[in-house]
A tleap script that builds the chain and sets N, CA, C and O, in Angstrom:
source leaprc.protein.ff14SB
mol = sequence {
  NMET TRP LEU PHE ALA SER LYS ALA PHE THR
  ALA ASN GLN ILE MET GLN LYS TRP LEU GLY
  PHE GLU PHE SER ARG LEU TRP PHE ALA LEU
  THR VAL PHE ILE VAL ASN LEU ILE VAL MET
  THR PHE VAL PHE TYR ILE ALA GLY ILE ILE
  VAL VAL GLY ARG LYS ARG ALA LEU PHE SER
  ASP ALA PHE VAL ILE SER LEU LEU GLY SER
  ILE ILE GLY ALA LEU CYS THR LEU PHE PHE
  PRO VAL ILE GLY ILE LEU LEU ALA LEU LEU
  VAL TRP LEU VAL LEU ILE ARG HIE TYR TYR
  GLU THR GLY TRP LEU GLY ALA ILE ALA VAL
  GLY ILE LEU ALA ILE ILE ILE TYR VAL VAL
  VAL LEU ILE ILE LEU ALA ILE LEU MET GLY
  LEU GLY LEU LEU PHE LEU TRP SER LEU LEU
  CALA
}
set mol.1.N position { -28.763 58.809 39.425 }
set mol.1.CA position { -27.961 58.130 38.586 }
set mol.1.C position { -27.662 57.547 38.154 }
set mol.1.O position { -26.874 57.589 37.209 }
set mol.2.N position { -28.497 56.126 38.990 }
set mol.2.CA position { -28.054 54.967 38.523 }
set mol.2.C position { -29.136 54.842 37.905 }
set mol.2.O position { -29.282 53.623 37.826 }
set mol.3.N position { -30.133 55.410 37.333 }
set mol.3.CA position { -31.604 55.519 36.339 }
set mol.3.C position { -30.746 56.057 35.448 }
set mol.3.O position { -30.633 55.395 34.416 }
set mol.4.N position { -30.066 57.106 35.516 }
set mol.4.CA position { -29.626 57.665 33.976 }
set mol.4.C position { -28.978 57.032 32.880 }
set mol.4.O position { -29.033 57.048 31.651 }
set mol.5.N position { -27.914 56.090 34.397 }
set mol.5.CA position { -26.974 54.851 33.404 }
set mol.5.C position { -27.280 54.011 33.098 }
set mol.5.O position { -26.723 53.569 32.092 }
set mol.6.N position { -28.541 53.071 33.836 }
set mol.6.CA position { -29.346 52.408 32.972 }
set mol.6.C position { -29.948 52.527 31.738 }
set mol.6.O position { -30.021 51.622 30.907 }
set mol.7.N position { -30.434 53.783 31.604 }
set mol.7.CA position { -30.923 54.651 30.390 }
set mol.7.C position { -29.830 54.405 29.684 }
set mol.7.O position { -29.836 53.429 28.933 }
set mol.8.N position { -28.788 55.155 29.773 }
set mol.8.CA position { -27.679 55.320 28.845 }
set mol.8.C position { -26.952 54.222 27.885 }
set mol.8.O position { -26.487 54.227 26.745 }
set mol.9.N position { -27.152 52.907 29.354 }
set mol.9.CA position { -26.559 51.737 28.638 }
set mol.9.C position { -27.602 50.841 27.795 }
set mol.9.O position { -27.274 49.959 27.001 }
set mol.10.N position { -28.820 51.199 28.088 }
set mol.10.CA position { -29.937 50.516 27.640 }
set mol.10.C position { -29.598 50.821 26.142 }
set mol.10.O position { -29.167 49.988 25.344 }
set mol.11.N position { -29.900 52.371 25.832 }
set mol.11.CA position { -29.392 53.263 24.151 }
set mol.11.C position { -28.451 52.373 23.733 }
set mol.11.O position { -28.434 51.351 23.046 }
set mol.12.N position { -27.762 52.964 24.265 }
set mol.12.CA position { -26.580 51.988 24.177 }
set mol.12.C position { -26.798 51.153 23.181 }
set mol.12.O position { -26.889 51.454 21.991 }
set mol.13.N position { -26.928 49.541 23.912 }
set mol.13.CA position { -27.273 48.470 23.039 }
set mol.13.C position { -28.418 48.580 22.189 }
set mol.13.O position { -28.667 47.653 21.419 }
set mol.14.N position { -28.968 49.344 22.221 }
set mol.14.CA position { -30.049 49.333 21.161 }
set mol.14.C position { -29.165 50.045 19.953 }
set mol.14.O position { -28.785 49.639 18.855 }
set mol.15.N position { -29.058 50.933 20.462 }
set mol.15.CA position { -27.796 51.259 18.733 }
set mol.15.C position { -27.247 50.447 18.168 }
set mol.15.O position { -27.483 50.025 17.035 }
set mol.16.N position { -26.474 50.144 18.873 }
set mol.16.CA position { -25.403 48.961 18.479 }
set mol.16.C position { -26.320 47.877 18.300 }
set mol.16.O position { -25.784 46.909 18.839 }
set mol.17.N position { -27.158 47.619 17.937 }
set mol.17.CA position { -27.878 46.208 17.856 }
set mol.17.C position { -28.708 46.444 16.410 }
set mol.17.O position { -28.916 45.729 15.430 }
set mol.18.N position { -29.167 48.168 16.883 }
set mol.18.CA position { -29.767 48.191 15.375 }
set mol.18.C position { -29.221 49.170 14.202 }
set mol.18.O position { -29.741 49.362 13.103 }
set mol.19.N position { -28.102 49.703 14.698 }
set mol.19.CA position { -27.552 50.873 13.577 }
set mol.19.C position { -26.025 50.295 13.739 }
set mol.19.O position { -25.180 50.911 13.090 }
set mol.20.N position { -25.603 49.269 14.465 }
set mol.20.CA position { -24.139 48.976 13.760 }
set mol.20.C position { -23.195 49.674 14.607 }
set mol.20.O position { -21.992 49.484 14.428 }
set mol.21.N position { -23.694 50.627 15.702 }
set mol.21.CA position { -22.148 51.511 16.434 }
set mol.21.C position { -22.743 51.244 17.332 }
set mol.21.O position { -23.864 50.735 17.321 }
set mol.22.N position { -21.782 51.688 18.743 }
set mol.22.CA position { -22.204 51.946 19.758 }
set mol.22.C position { -22.337 53.853 19.973 }
set mol.22.O position { -21.612 54.683 19.424 }
set mol.23.N position { -23.339 54.089 20.809 }
set mol.23.CA position { -23.893 55.236 21.172 }
set mol.23.C position { -22.504 56.353 21.191 }
set mol.23.O position { -22.235 57.350 20.521 }
set mol.24.N position { -21.958 55.791 22.060 }
set mol.24.CA position { -20.709 56.364 22.953 }
set mol.24.C position { -19.511 56.671 22.046 }
set mol.24.O position { -18.661 57.512 22.339 }
set mol.25.N position { -19.494 55.803 20.722 }
set mol.25.CA position { -19.071 56.315 19.628 }
set mol.25.C position { -19.231 57.575 18.748 }
set mol.25.O position { -18.345 57.934 17.973 }
set mol.26.N position { -20.260 58.149 18.885 }
set mol.26.CA position { -20.944 58.651 18.478 }
set mol.26.C position { -21.069 60.660 19.363 }
set mol.26.O position { -21.122 61.806 18.917 }
set mol.27.N position { -21.059 59.942 20.890 }
set mol.27.CA position { -20.809 60.773 21.490 }
set mol.27.C position { -19.722 61.625 21.484 }
set mol.27.O position { -19.732 62.851 21.384 }
set mol.28.N position { -18.480 60.631 21.637 }
set mol.28.CA position { -17.068 60.466 21.045 }
set mol.28.C position { -16.609 61.977 20.095 }
set mol.28.O position { -15.954 62.994 20.322 }
set mol.29.N position { -17.294 61.474 19.082 }
set mol.29.CA position { -17.098 62.202 17.920 }
set mol.29.C position { -17.748 63.516 18.124 }
set mol.29.O position { -17.210 64.560 17.755 }
set mol.30.N position { -18.573 63.485 18.543 }
set mol.30.CA position { -19.405 64.976 17.993 }
set mol.30.C position { -18.259 66.081 19.135 }
set mol.30.O position { -17.659 67.095 18.779 }
set mol.31.N position { -18.261 65.588 20.205 }
set mol.31.CA position { -17.556 66.108 20.977 }
set mol.31.C position { -15.997 66.191 20.423 }
set mol.31.O position { -15.360 67.051 21.032 }
set mol.32.N position { -15.648 65.870 19.957 }
set mol.32.CA position { -14.446 66.512 19.368 }
set mol.32.C position { -14.347 67.334 18.487 }
set mol.32.O position { -13.728 68.378 18.280 }
set mol.33.N position { -15.639 66.184 17.584 }
set mol.33.CA position { -16.143 67.391 15.592 }
set mol.33.C position { -15.935 69.026 17.297 }
set mol.33.O position { -14.978 69.770 17.081 }
set mol.34.N position { -16.477 69.251 18.188 }
set mol.34.CA position { -17.362 70.032 18.344 }
set mol.34.C position { -15.950 70.960 19.107 }
set mol.34.O position { -15.925 72.097 18.637 }
set mol.35.N position { -15.048 70.767 19.932 }
set mol.35.CA position { -13.837 70.851 20.921 }
set mol.35.C position { -13.235 71.088 18.865 }
set mol.35.O position { -12.448 72.035 18.834 }
set mol.36.N position { -13.323 70.836 18.260 }
set mol.36.CA position { -11.809 70.805 17.138 }
set mol.36.C position { -12.205 72.052 17.083 }
set mol.36.O position { -11.674 72.829 17.876 }
set mol.37.N position { -13.327 72.618 16.053 }
set mol.37.CA position { -14.692 73.408 15.715 }
set mol.37.C position { -14.250 74.839 17.098 }
set mol.37.O position { -13.451 75.638 16.610 }
set mol.38.N position { -14.334 74.915 17.416 }
set mol.38.CA position { -13.937 76.088 19.005 }
set mol.38.C position { -12.304 76.052 18.710 }
set mol.38.O position { -11.900 77.061 18.133 }
set mol.39.N position { -11.634 75.380 18.914 }
set mol.39.CA position { -10.620 75.436 18.337 }
set mol.39.C position { -10.016 76.359 17.319 }
set mol.39.O position { -9.450 77.443 17.459 }
set mol.40.N position { -10.315 75.568 16.155 }
set mol.40.CA position { -10.072 75.966 15.015 }
set mol.40.C position { -10.477 77.532 14.509 }
set mol.40.O position { -9.916 78.167 13.616 }
set mol.41.N position { -11.905 78.071 15.555 }
set mol.41.CA position { -11.913 78.744 14.845 }
set mol.41.C position { -10.774 80.455 15.351 }
set mol.41.O position { -10.034 81.205 14.714 }
set mol.42.N position { -11.284 80.366 16.925 }
set mol.42.CA position { -9.906 81.073 17.216 }
set mol.42.C position { -8.751 81.112 16.583 }
set mol.42.O position { -8.138 82.174 16.470 }
set mol.43.N position { -8.272 79.898 16.059 }
set mol.43.CA position { -6.541 80.273 15.584 }
set mol.43.C position { -7.257 80.798 13.865 }
set mol.43.O position { -6.324 81.482 13.442 }
set mol.44.N position { -8.063 80.814 13.049 }
set mol.44.CA position { -8.367 81.159 12.161 }
set mol.44.C position { -8.555 82.488 12.349 }
set mol.44.O position { -7.924 83.366 11.761 }
set mol.45.N position { -9.515 82.677 13.255 }
set mol.45.CA position { -9.550 84.176 14.207 }
set mol.45.C position { -8.109 84.870 13.892 }
set mol.45.O position { -8.041 85.779 13.065 }
set mol.46.N position { -6.994 84.414 14.571 }
set mol.46.CA position { -5.905 84.786 15.133 }
set mol.46.C position { -4.864 85.690 13.551 }
set mol.46.O position { -4.579 86.848 13.245 }
set mol.47.N position { -4.559 83.912 12.801 }
set mol.47.CA position { -3.918 83.725 11.708 }
set mol.47.C position { -4.898 85.444 10.656 }
set mol.47.O position { -4.223 86.305 10.091 }
set mol.48.N position { -6.000 85.462 10.682 }
set mol.48.CA position { -7.004 86.074 10.114 }
set mol.48.C position { -6.309 87.879 10.073 }
set mol.48.O position { -6.005 88.658 9.170 }
set mol.49.N position { -6.298 87.923 11.540 }
set mol.49.CA position { -6.446 89.525 12.103 }
set mol.49.C position { -4.960 89.910 11.521 }
set mol.49.O position { -4.597 91.013 11.115 }
set mol.50.N position { -3.899 88.210 11.624 }
set mol.50.CA position { -2.571 88.751 11.836 }
set mol.50.C position { -1.654 89.336 9.918 }
set mol.50.O position { -0.744 90.062 9.519 }
set mol.51.N position { -2.755 88.355 9.339 }
set mol.51.CA position { -2.315 87.918 7.768 }
set mol.51.C position { -3.602 89.305 7.372 }
set mol.51.O position { -2.896 89.927 6.579 }
set mol.52.N position { -4.524 89.864 7.406 }
set mol.52.CA position { -5.200 90.414 6.580 }
set mol.52.C position { -5.722 91.363 7.393 }
set mol.52.O position { -6.646 91.955 6.837 }
set mol.53.N position { -5.509 91.711 8.409 }
set mol.53.CA position { -6.223 92.294 8.940 }
set mol.53.C position { -7.281 92.894 10.362 }
set mol.53.O position { -6.793 92.101 11.168 }
set mol.54.N position { -7.872 93.339 10.845 }
set mol.54.CA position { -9.580 93.164 12.020 }
set mol.54.C position { -10.437 93.556 10.980 }
set mol.54.O position { -11.583 93.116 11.068 }
set mol.55.N position { -10.062 94.579 9.604 }
set mol.55.CA position { -11.466 94.854 9.520 }
set mol.55.C position { -12.079 93.397 8.594 }
set mol.55.O position { -13.219 93.096 8.240 }
set mol.56.N position { -11.111 92.896 8.466 }
set mol.56.CA position { -11.735 91.664 6.938 }
set mol.56.C position { -11.334 90.469 7.831 }
set mol.56.O position { -12.064 89.699 7.207 }
set mol.57.N position { -10.749 89.622 8.828 }
set mol.57.CA position { -11.137 89.024 9.836 }
set mol.57.C position { -11.873 89.025 11.116 }
set mol.57.O position { -11.435 89.249 12.245 }
set mol.58.N position { -13.281 88.683 10.668 }
set mol.58.CA position { -14.286 89.147 11.294 }
set mol.58.C position { -14.262 87.146 12.276 }
set mol.58.O position { -13.703 86.129 11.865 }
set mol.59.N position { -15.145 87.346 13.643 }
set mol.59.CA position { -15.000 85.875 14.072 }
set mol.59.C position { -16.431 85.073 13.894 }
set mol.59.O position { -16.822 84.072 14.493 }
set mol.60.N position { -17.094 85.868 12.843 }
set mol.60.CA position { -17.798 85.176 12.334 }
set mol.60.C position { -17.241 84.179 11.605 }
set mol.60.O position { -17.112 82.962 11.738 }
set mol.61.N position { -17.004 84.832 10.965 }
set mol.61.CA position { -16.438 84.722 9.115 }
set mol.61.C position { -15.038 83.200 9.561 }
set mol.61.O position { -14.799 82.339 8.714 }
set mol.62.N position { -14.380 83.194 10.861 }
set mol.62.CA position { -13.674 82.261 10.769 }
set mol.62.C position { -14.581 81.157 11.286 }
set mol.62.O position { -14.538 80.054 10.742 }
set mol.63.N position { -15.308 81.364 12.193 }
set mol.63.CA position { -16.329 80.313 12.301 }
set mol.63.C position { -16.742 79.816 11.271 }
set mol.63.O position { -17.033 78.628 11.411 }
set mol.64.N position { -16.909 80.253 10.202 }
set mol.64.CA position { -18.148 79.915 8.993 }
set mol.64.C position { -16.928 78.761 8.190 }
set mol.64.O position { -17.288 77.744 7.598 }
set mol.65.N position { -15.358 79.227 8.350 }
set mol.65.CA position { -14.394 78.888 7.639 }
set mol.65.C position { -14.149 77.494 8.812 }
set mol.65.O position { -13.678 76.447 8.369 }
set mol.66.N position { -14.464 77.597 10.092 }
set mol.66.CA position { -13.758 76.191 10.937 }
set mol.66.C position { -15.110 75.250 10.487 }
set mol.66.O position { -14.983 74.026 10.541 }
set mol.67.N position { -16.032 75.670 10.172 }
set mol.67.CA position { -16.978 74.699 9.804 }
set mol.67.C position { -17.531 73.898 8.817 }
set mol.67.O position { -18.117 72.816 8.832 }
set mol.68.N position { -17.127 74.876 7.749 }
set mol.68.CA position { -17.703 74.573 6.223 }
set mol.68.C position { -16.274 73.736 6.091 }
set mol.68.O position { -16.275 72.520 5.899 }
set mol.69.N position { -15.457 74.259 6.174 }
set mol.69.CA position { -14.449 73.333 5.671 }
set mol.69.C position { -13.833 71.864 6.323 }
set mol.69.O position { -13.089 71.040 5.792 }
set mol.70.N position { -14.436 71.876 7.664 }
set mol.70.CA position { -14.165 70.583 7.939 }
set mol.70.C position { -15.211 69.964 7.943 }
set mol.70.O position { -15.148 68.738 8.034 }
set mol.71.N position { -16.641 70.696 7.833 }
set mol.71.CA position { -17.498 69.225 6.967 }
set mol.71.C position { -16.999 68.856 5.586 }
set mol.71.O position { -16.893 67.673 5.264 }
set mol.72.N position { -16.670 69.909 4.713 }
set mol.72.CA position { -16.231 69.593 3.284 }
set mol.72.C position { -15.523 69.502 3.047 }
set mol.72.O position { -15.263 69.729 1.866 }
set mol.73.N position { -14.373 69.015 4.081 }
set mol.73.CA position { -12.867 68.572 4.180 }
set mol.73.C position { -13.091 67.385 4.354 }
set mol.73.O position { -12.387 66.642 3.670 }
set mol.74.N position { -13.902 66.845 5.101 }
set mol.74.CA position { -14.457 64.881 5.788 }
set mol.74.C position { -15.051 64.601 5.317 }
set mol.74.O position { -15.402 63.499 5.737 }
set mol.75.N position { -15.777 65.003 4.187 }
set mol.75.CA position { -16.613 64.430 3.063 }
set mol.75.C position { -15.756 64.711 2.006 }
set mol.75.O position { -16.255 64.330 0.947 }
set mol.76.N position { -14.877 65.125 1.898 }
set mol.76.CA position { -13.832 65.126 0.217 }
set mol.76.C position { -12.559 63.910 0.653 }
set mol.76.O position { -11.915 63.114 -0.031 }
set mol.77.N position { -12.588 64.288 2.389 }
set mol.77.CA position { -11.399 62.658 2.356 }
set mol.77.C position { -11.750 61.529 2.745 }
set mol.77.O position { -10.978 60.582 2.894 }
set mol.78.N position { -13.788 61.504 3.093 }
set mol.78.CA position { -14.176 60.391 2.921 }
set mol.78.C position { -14.305 59.802 1.543 }
set mol.78.O position { -13.673 58.809 1.181 }
set mol.79.N position { -15.065 60.396 0.874 }
set mol.79.CA position { -15.798 59.837 -0.174 }
set mol.79.C position { -14.409 59.640 -1.657 }
set mol.79.O position { -14.546 58.991 -2.695 }
set mol.80.N position { -13.249 60.413 -1.233 }
set mol.80.CA position { -11.897 60.140 -2.638 }
set mol.80.C position { -10.777 60.199 -1.516 }
set mol.80.O position { -10.212 61.238 -1.174 }
set mol.81.N position { -10.660 59.596 -1.264 }
set mol.81.CA position { -9.653 58.973 0.193 }
set mol.81.C position { -7.929 59.789 -0.760 }
set mol.81.O position { -7.468 60.829 -0.289 }
set mol.82.N position { -7.631 59.501 -1.303 }
set mol.82.CA position { -6.257 59.431 -1.711 }
set mol.82.C position { -5.985 60.915 -2.106 }
set mol.82.O position { -4.964 61.468 -1.696 }
set mol.83.N position { -7.183 61.784 -3.158 }
set mol.83.CA position { -7.035 63.074 -3.672 }
set mol.83.C position { -8.283 63.966 -2.693 }
set mol.83.O position { -8.359 65.193 -2.770 }
set mol.84.N position { -8.735 63.568 -2.256 }
set mol.84.CA position { -9.351 63.914 -1.420 }
set mol.84.C position { -9.127 64.931 0.209 }
set mol.84.O position { -9.879 65.544 0.966 }
set mol.85.N position { -7.553 64.619 0.126 }
set mol.85.CA position { -6.961 65.456 1.446 }
set mol.85.C position { -6.629 66.430 -0.205 }
set mol.85.O position { -7.654 67.080 -0.410 }
set mol.86.N position { -5.781 66.651 -1.135 }
set mol.86.CA position { -5.680 68.051 -1.827 }
set mol.86.C position { -7.283 68.825 -2.080 }
set mol.86.O position { -7.549 70.018 -1.938 }
set mol.87.N position { -7.879 68.098 -2.349 }
set mol.87.CA position { -9.422 68.808 -2.057 }
set mol.87.C position { -10.241 69.058 -0.963 }
set mol.87.O position { -11.307 69.674 -0.929 }
set mol.88.N position { -9.477 68.378 0.141 }
set mol.88.CA position { -9.674 68.956 1.374 }
set mol.88.C position { -9.006 70.533 1.078 }
set mol.88.O position { -9.761 71.489 0.903 }
set mol.89.N position { -7.376 70.695 1.043 }
set mol.89.CA position { -6.997 71.577 1.467 }
set mol.89.C position { -7.409 72.537 0.612 }
set mol.89.O position { -7.889 73.538 1.142 }
set mol.90.N position { -7.324 72.492 -1.157 }
set mol.90.CA position { -8.256 73.738 -2.145 }
set mol.90.C position { -9.254 73.826 -1.224 }
set mol.90.O position { -8.642 74.519 -0.411 }
set mol.91.N position { -10.466 73.633 -0.659 }
set mol.91.CA position { -11.258 73.717 0.424 }
set mol.91.C position { -10.854 74.970 0.607 }
set mol.91.O position { -10.814 76.004 -0.059 }
set mol.92.N position { -10.486 74.524 1.970 }
set mol.92.CA position { -9.836 75.677 3.261 }
set mol.92.C position { -9.314 77.386 2.586 }
set mol.92.O position { -9.211 78.518 3.057 }
set mol.93.N position { -9.121 76.814 1.415 }
set mol.93.CA position { -8.177 77.854 0.820 }
set mol.93.C position { -8.537 78.651 0.076 }
set mol.93.O position { -8.051 79.757 -0.160 }
set mol.94.N position { -10.222 77.696 -0.744 }
set mol.94.CA position { -11.584 78.650 -1.089 }
set mol.94.C position { -12.111 79.842 -0.244 }
set mol.94.O position { -12.351 81.032 -0.448 }
set mol.95.N position { -12.217 78.534 1.330 }
set mol.95.CA position { -12.806 79.931 2.059 }
set mol.95.C position { -12.598 80.308 2.659 }
set mol.95.O position { -13.253 80.931 3.495 }
set mol.96.N position { -10.776 79.988 2.460 }
set mol.96.CA position { -10.563 81.496 3.409 }
set mol.96.C position { -10.119 82.527 2.468 }
set mol.96.O position { -9.835 83.610 2.979 }
set mol.97.N position { -9.998 82.412 1.160 }
set mol.97.CA position { -9.725 83.440 0.372 }
set mol.97.C position { -11.525 84.142 0.074 }
set mol.97.O position { -12.033 85.226 -0.212 }
set mol.98.N position { -11.840 83.144 0.277 }
set mol.98.CA position { -14.061 84.614 0.343 }
set mol.98.C position { -13.891 85.200 1.419 }
set mol.98.O position { -13.570 86.387 1.347 }
set mol.99.N position { -14.083 84.430 3.073 }
set mol.99.CA position { -14.747 85.254 3.400 }
set mol.99.C position { -13.631 86.464 4.254 }
set mol.99.O position { -14.010 87.273 5.101 }
set mol.100.N position { -12.059 86.277 3.695 }
set mol.100.CA position { -11.355 86.571 4.555 }
set mol.100.C position { -10.930 87.891 3.437 }
set mol.100.O position { -10.269 88.861 3.809 }
set mol.101.N position { -11.425 87.721 2.069 }
set mol.101.CA position { -11.275 88.641 1.040 }
set mol.101.C position { -9.956 89.437 0.328 }
set mol.101.O position { -9.474 90.558 0.167 }
set mol.102.N position { -9.766 88.165 0.061 }
set mol.102.CA position { -7.717 88.300 0.141 }
set mol.102.C position { -7.386 87.227 -1.234 }
set mol.102.O position { -8.133 86.305 -1.561 }
set mol.103.N position { -6.454 87.489 -1.735 }
set mol.103.CA position { -5.328 87.144 -2.987 }
set mol.103.C position { -5.726 85.132 -2.585 }
set mol.103.O position { -6.409 84.618 -1.698 }
set mol.104.N position { -4.966 84.565 -3.648 }
set mol.104.CA position { -4.211 83.094 -3.331 }
set mol.104.C position { -3.251 83.534 -2.118 }
set mol.104.O position { -3.514 83.050 -1.018 }
set mol.105.N position { -2.439 84.188 -2.199 }
set mol.105.CA position { -0.993 84.231 -1.406 }
set mol.105.C position { -1.109 84.658 -0.287 }
set mol.105.O position { -0.081 84.436 0.353 }
set mol.106.N position { -1.977 85.247 0.363 }
set mol.106.CA position { -2.953 86.010 1.533 }
set mol.106.C position { -3.391 84.721 1.653 }
set mol.106.O position { -2.539 84.136 2.322 }
set mol.107.N position { -4.503 83.777 1.278 }
set mol.107.CA position { -4.941 82.643 1.710 }
set mol.107.C position { -3.354 81.328 2.015 }
set mol.107.O position { -3.020 80.515 2.876 }
set mol.108.N position { -3.073 81.603 1.316 }
set mol.108.CA position { -2.082 80.655 2.111 }
set mol.108.C position { -1.264 81.163 2.980 }
set mol.108.O position { -0.686 80.382 3.736 }
set mol.109.N position { -1.078 82.246 3.060 }
set mol.109.CA position { -0.348 82.662 4.490 }
set mol.109.C position { -1.137 82.487 5.602 }
set mol.109.O position { -0.630 82.292 6.707 }
set mol.110.N position { -2.529 82.544 5.397 }
set mol.110.CA position { -3.170 82.588 6.152 }
set mol.110.C position { -3.686 81.129 7.064 }
set mol.110.O position { -4.265 80.877 8.121 }
set mol.111.N position { -3.032 80.349 5.846 }
set mol.111.CA position { -3.102 78.587 6.145 }
set mol.111.C position { -2.335 78.294 6.677 }
set mol.111.O position { -2.522 77.412 7.515 }
set mol.112.N position { -1.435 78.686 6.556 }
set mol.112.CA position { 0.323 78.236 7.244 }
set mol.112.C position { 0.411 79.106 8.223 }
set mol.112.O position { 1.419 78.837 8.877 }
set mol.113.N position { -0.261 80.206 8.739 }
set mol.113.CA position { -0.057 80.588 10.142 }
set mol.113.C position { -0.671 79.847 10.848 }
set mol.113.O position { -0.081 79.162 11.684 }
set mol.114.N position { -2.323 79.788 10.650 }
set mol.114.CA position { -3.338 78.498 11.142 }
set mol.114.C position { -1.994 77.002 11.550 }
set mol.114.O position { -1.777 76.617 12.699 }
set mol.115.N position { -1.512 76.601 10.681 }
set mol.115.CA position { -0.894 75.576 11.237 }
set mol.115.C position { -0.175 75.859 11.934 }
set mol.115.O position { 0.162 74.927 12.665 }
set mol.116.N position { 0.610 77.366 12.239 }
set mol.116.CA position { 1.629 76.620 12.859 }
set mol.116.C position { 0.488 76.956 14.574 }
set mol.116.O position { 0.298 76.228 15.548 }
set mol.117.N position { -0.048 78.431 14.228 }
set mol.117.CA position { -0.610 78.579 15.512 }
set mol.117.C position { -1.690 77.287 16.484 }
set mol.117.O position { -2.144 77.542 17.600 }
set mol.118.N position { -1.860 76.301 15.946 }
set mol.118.CA position { -2.933 75.127 16.134 }
set mol.118.C position { -1.758 74.351 16.407 }
set mol.118.O position { -1.907 74.140 17.611 }
set mol.119.N position { -0.841 73.869 16.126 }
set mol.119.CA position { 0.518 73.303 16.442 }
set mol.119.C position { 0.980 73.354 17.780 }
set mol.119.O position { 1.144 72.433 18.580 }
set mol.120.N position { 1.191 74.740 17.915 }
set mol.120.CA position { 1.197 75.547 19.127 }
set mol.120.C position { 0.319 75.533 20.227 }
set mol.120.O position { 0.854 75.742 21.315 }
set mol.121.N position { -1.066 75.311 20.213 }
set mol.121.CA position { -2.100 74.916 21.150 }
set mol.121.C position { -2.459 73.683 21.279 }
set mol.121.O position { -3.012 73.348 22.327 }
set mol.122.N position { -2.170 72.497 19.990 }
set mol.122.CA position { -2.007 71.578 20.197 }
set mol.122.C position { -1.309 71.263 21.663 }
set mol.122.O position { -1.906 70.971 22.699 }
set mol.123.N position { 0.367 71.425 21.438 }
set mol.123.CA position { 1.160 71.597 22.962 }
set mol.123.C position { 0.840 71.704 23.957 }
set mol.123.O position { 0.670 70.854 24.831 }
set mol.124.N position { 0.661 73.221 23.962 }
set mol.124.CA position { -0.086 74.130 25.106 }
set mol.124.C position { -0.899 72.999 26.118 }
set mol.124.O position { -0.661 72.491 27.214 }
set mol.125.N position { -1.980 72.909 25.119 }
set mol.125.CA position { -3.767 71.463 25.305 }
set mol.125.C position { -2.899 70.529 25.751 }
set mol.125.O position { -3.492 69.887 26.618 }
set mol.126.N position { -2.075 70.225 25.642 }
set mol.126.CA position { -1.814 68.667 25.798 }
set mol.126.C position { -0.708 69.185 27.495 }
set mol.126.O position { -1.052 68.965 28.656 }
set mol.127.N position { 0.249 69.697 27.149 }
set mol.127.CA position { 1.123 70.591 28.719 }
set mol.127.C position { -0.075 70.594 29.779 }
set mol.127.O position { -0.098 70.347 30.985 }
set mol.128.N position { -0.650 70.813 29.244 }
set mol.128.CA position { -2.025 71.589 30.182 }
set mol.128.C position { -2.669 70.724 30.652 }
set mol.128.O position { -3.038 71.172 31.737 }
set mol.129.N position { -3.293 69.131 30.457 }
set mol.129.CA position { -3.906 68.069 30.524 }
set mol.129.C position { -3.110 66.890 31.174 }
set mol.129.O position { -3.599 65.846 31.606 }
set mol.130.N position { -1.389 67.362 31.158 }
set mol.130.CA position { -0.961 65.994 31.717 }
set mol.130.C position { -0.142 65.512 30.634 }
set mol.130.O position { 0.983 65.117 30.942 }
set mol.131.N position { -0.484 65.469 29.443 }
set mol.131.CA position { -0.206 64.999 28.006 }
set mol.131.C position { 1.156 65.275 27.316 }
set mol.131.O position { 1.530 64.669 26.312 }
set mol.132.N position { 1.834 66.208 27.921 }
set mol.132.CA position { 2.497 66.434 27.174 }
set mol.132.C position { 4.352 66.314 26.992 }
set mol.132.O position { 5.208 67.029 26.471 }
set mol.133.N position { 4.354 65.384 27.518 }
set mol.133.CA position { 5.605 64.352 27.098 }
set mol.133.C position { 5.404 63.226 26.403 }
set mol.133.O position { 6.362 62.559 26.011 }
set mol.134.N position { 3.723 62.762 26.087 }
set mol.134.CA position { 3.415 61.617 26.099 }
set mol.134.C position { 3.414 62.219 24.470 }
set mol.134.O position { 3.246 61.446 23.526 }
set mol.135.N position { 3.563 63.263 24.334 }
set mol.135.CA position { 2.593 63.667 23.007 }
set mol.135.C position { 3.530 64.151 22.432 }
set mol.135.O position { 3.315 63.944 21.238 }
set mol.136.N position { 4.751 64.848 22.584 }
set mol.136.CA position { 5.874 65.788 22.115 }
set mol.136.C position { 6.792 64.018 21.686 }
set mol.136.O position { 7.608 63.630 20.850 }
set mol.137.N position { 6.195 63.553 22.584 }
set mol.137.CA position { 6.885 61.542 22.014 }
set mol.137.C position { 6.934 61.414 21.137 }
set mol.137.O position { 7.841 61.377 20.305 }
set mol.138.N position { 5.143 61.240 21.132 }
set mol.138.CA position { 4.304 60.320 19.298 }
set mol.138.C position { 4.405 61.819 18.208 }
set mol.138.O position { 3.420 62.046 17.506 }
set mol.139.N position { 5.345 62.561 18.145 }
set mol.139.CA position { 5.705 64.289 17.091 }
set mol.139.C position { 6.683 63.644 17.033 }
set mol.139.O position { 6.947 63.372 15.862 }
set mol.140.N position { 7.732 63.048 18.094 }
set mol.140.CA position { 9.180 62.921 17.346 }
set mol.140.C position { 9.492 61.095 16.743 }
set mol.140.O position { 10.484 60.678 16.145 }
set mol.141.N position { 8.477 60.465 17.097 }
set mol.141.CA position { 8.868 59.210 16.520 }
set mol.141.C position { 8.880 58.911 15.413 }
set mol.141.O position { 9.247 57.784 15.082 }
savepdb mol mol.pdb
quit
């Protein structure tokens, strides 16, 4: 265990010196991305089943919507900070519309329902992790 920790520390120092960032930040960002991708996939799948039905809302489509939406949305907000949020929202709606084979109103309904489900899931996860009061306080403040 000590050998692994020593190698991880050395790799972190090399990455920080050569590339200018900490290796632990990269792992943290990657972990957050993967967890967010899993949660968003389930959220879009449930919202899709409720709005467009089981035949058009496939789990694989929900995964693709989550993956492409997260990547393209992050790039939009990275390169266009102000208008990027609107571009990211438009990308999400286009992906929902395309993969769930619905119209604009159906895509908007799936998007709104996905936001509601996502907030409920976040609150449940925060309560289960013991961060419930802290999380709720940050929402109210």
